[in-house]
C-alpha positions in Angstrom: 116.4 99.5 93.7 114.7 102.6 92.3 114.8 105.7 94.6 111.0 105.9 94.3 110.6 102.3 95.6 113.2 102.8 98.4 111.4 105.9 99.6 108.0 104.1 99.6 109.5 101.2 101.5 111.4 103.3 104.0 108.2 105.4 104.8 106.5 102.1 105.5 109.1 101.0 108.0 111.4 98.9 105.8 115.2 99.0 106.3 118.1 97.0 105.0 118.4 93.8 107.0 114.8 93.9 108.3 113.5 90.4 109.4 110.2 89.7 111.0 108.8 86.5 112.5 106.6 84.9 109.9 105.5 81.8 111.9 101.8 83.0 111.9 101.9 83.6 108.1 103.7 80.3 107.5 101.2 78.2 109.6 98.3 79.9 107.9 99.7 79.4 104.4 100.3 75.7 105.1 96.8 75.4 106.4 95.5 77.0 103.2 97.5 74.4 101.2 100.0 76.8 99.7 103.4 75.4 98.9 105.6 77.9 100.7 108.9 77.9 98.8 112.1 79.6 100.0 111.8 82.8 98.1 108.3 83.4 99.5 109.7 82.8 103.1 112.6 85.3 102.4 110.2 87.9 101.0 107.8 87.6 103.9 110.6 87.8 106.4 111.9 91.1 104.8 108.6 92.8 103.9 105.9 91.1 106.0 103.6 93.4 107.9 104.5 96.5 105.8 101.7 98.9 104.8 102.9 100.7 101.8 101.0 103.8 100.8 101.5 105.7 97.5 99.7 108.2 95.4 97.3 106.6 92.9 99.1 107.2 89.5 95.7 107.4 87.8 94.0 109.8 90.2 96.3 112.4 91.8 93.8 113.2 94.6 93.8 109.7 96.1 96.1 107.1 97.6 96.5 103.3 97.3 97.8 101.0 100.0 99.6 97.7 99.5 99.5 95.6 102.6 102.0 92.8 102.9 99.9 90.3 105.0 98.9 87.0 103.4 96.3 86.3 106.1 94.4 89.5 105.5 94.8 89.1 101.7 93.5 85.5 101.6 90.3 86.6 103.3 89.3 88.4 100.0 89.8 85.5 97.6 89.0 81.8 97.5 92.1 79.5 97.4 90.7 77.8 94.3 91.1 81.1 92.3 94.8 81.2 93.1 95.1 77.5 92.2 93.7 78.4 88.8 96.5 81.1 88.5 99.1 78.4 89.4 97.7 76.0 86.8 97.6 78.7 84.1 101.2 79.9 84.8 102.5 76.3 85.5 104.2 77.3 88.8 103.4 77.6 92.5 102.1 80.9 93.9 102.0 82.2 97.5 99.6 85.0 98.3 101.6 87.8 100.0 99.4 90.9 100.1 96.7 93.0 98.6 95.7 96.5 97.4 92.1 96.6 98.6 90.9 99.6 96.6 92.0 97.8 93.4 90.5 94.5 94.5 94.0 93.1 93.7 95.7 90.3 95.6 99.5 90.0 95.2 101.4 86.8 94.8 105.0 85.7 94.5 105.6 82.8 92.1 108.1 80.1 92.5 110.2 81.8 89.8 110.3 85.0 91.9 108.0 87.0 89.7 105.1 89.0 91.2 101.5 88.8 90.1 98.3 90.7 90.8 95.0 88.9 90.7 91.3 89.7 90.7 89.0 86.8 90.1 89.5 85.7 86.5 92.1 88.4 85.8 95.9 88.1 86.4 98.7 90.6 85.8 102.4 89.9 85.8 103.5 92.9 87.9 107.2 92.4 87.6 110.2 90.1 87.7 110.7 90.9 91.4 109.0 92.8 94.2 110.8 96.1 93.6 109.9 96.1 89.9 106.3 95.2 90.7 106.0 98.0 93.3 107.6 100.5 90.9 105.3 99.4 88.0 102.1 99.8 90.1 103.1 103.0 91.9 104.2 104.5 88.5 101.1 103.5 86.6 102.9 101.4 84.1 100.5 99.7 81.6 100.7 96.0 82.1 99.0 93.2 80.2 95.9 91.8 81.8 95.5 88.0 81.3 92.1 86.4 81.5 92.3 83.0 83.3 89.2 81.0 82.4 87.7 78.2 84.4 88.7 74.8 83.1 
């Protein structure tokens, strides 16, 4: 884990061995017809409820906030949009959070990769959560994929 990522997570209340009750998240995700695979459960247990604030890498006078809460994040996107992402990538996605100022919802895929979505646009943020957080907080240029309606 990069020092920058560890610092951001610790400031948000994360610690090694952290585990929170995700029954409310789990019930909601099942109701919304997400297939909640084991790596999504493990991720939400460790990081669920965190509010991670970091300096906007593109504007030094502002901050962005990543909130790890699938219930709040799902209120900003229709389930059908995330189903399109799943079909495009040919794997299951579980919504896990959002960065409201970027209008970006965050997903973990069944392969463990993290994605950011906004309507027809999808970005592979990283191979795992720490890489995804590092890439976003550092302003790494990532490819934007257009996911068309079928």
